[in-house]
N, C-alpha and C positions, 0 to 999 in steps of 0.2 A: 504494500500500500504506500501511497504518497500523500502527505498532507496537502490539501488544496487551499483552504482558507479558514477563517474564523467567522462565525455568524453570531452576532449579538442579537438577542431577542429584546426588543425595546417596547415600552408602553407609549412613550412620547416621541414619535418618529420625527416630528419637526425639530424638536430640541436636539435630538441625537444627530440628525443629518447636519444641522447647523454646527454643532460641536465638532464632529469629525471632519467636515469639509472646510468650514470657515476658520475655526480655531486651531485645530491640529494641522490642517492644510493638506488632507488627503485628496488626490485627484479622483473625480467621479468617473467610473467606467460605464456605469449604467444606473439609471433611476427610473422606476416605473411611474406612470402618470397618476397613480392613486395614492402616492406617498405610503406605500406598503413595504417597498423593498429598494435597497440601494447597494451597489457594489463599488468598492473603492480600491484603488491601487495604493498599497502601503509599502512600496519598495520591494523587499524580498518576499512579501506575502500579500494576500488580499484580505480585505475586511468587508463583511456583509452586515447590513442592518435589515432586520425583518421584524415587522410588527408582531408582538407576541400573540395577540388575539388571532391574527391571520395564521400563524404557525399552528396554534392549537386547533383551529377549524380544519386545517389541511389534513389532519389525521383523525378527526373526530374527537379530539380531546376537549376537556373543559376549558373555558376561558380562564386565563391566568388571573390570579388575585393580584391587584395592584396595592402595594403598600406605600404609604406616604413616606416613610423613612426606611428605605431598603438598605440592608447591610451590604457590604462590598460583595458583589456577585462574581467578580472576576477581575483580573489585572491584564491589561494589554501593555506590553513592554516594547519600548523603542530605544534603540541605541543612538547616542548623539556624540558628536565630536567634543562638545562643550556643554555639559549639563547645566551649568549656571546660566549661560547665555540662552540656551533653549528654554529653560524653565522661566526665565524673566520674560522672554518673548511670548510664551504661551499664556502666562498670567496677564500680560499686557493685552493680549487678544481676548481675554475673558475667561480663561480656564481657572476654576476655583482651586486653590492650593490645599493639599492635604498635609504635605511635609516639604519644607524647604530643602534645597540641596544639602546633602550630608554624605559623609563617608560611611560606607557599609561597615559594620562592626568587624567583619572578617578582613577588611582592608582591600579587597580585590576590585571594588567598584565605588563610584560616586553616583548617587541617585537622588531623584526628587519624585514626589507623588502629587498627582492632580486628580480632581474629581470629574468624572464624566457623567452624563445623564444616565438614569435608570440604574444607579448603583455600581457602575463600573469604575475602575481606577486606571489611570494612565501612569505608568512608571517610565521615567526617562533615566537612562543610565549611561555611564561612561566607564569603560574598563580601565583599571589602574594597574592590574597585574593579572597573571593567569588565575583561573578559578582554582580554589583549593581542591586537592585530590580527595576522593571518597575514601573512607576507611575500609579496609578489607578484612 
């Protein structure tokens, strides 16, 4: 098998589309006319947005419950040449900050966290050294 893309199930399609396209800056490959689905170029990967209710209906599932305060549902990670500059630019464009740029406790990366619509988190990182090896 080969990983093709990541699909985010979203409740507020307009806010999610605006965030990923206008704030994060992903190029749109395709968007349907009903604001149900969008497909973005994210560099080495692709990112899809799909309205959660549409997804549930497509296989006969129940409509998803919308929570006002969703916990972090998942993290989408982007590598940057300069975490501090990238973080500052994304905040300037309107991305809410979760954590300012910091060095990872293990020392192998510098990272920052931002809040995306529907409970998703954006991590921006910059490698500082090789990843620690797993214990065997």
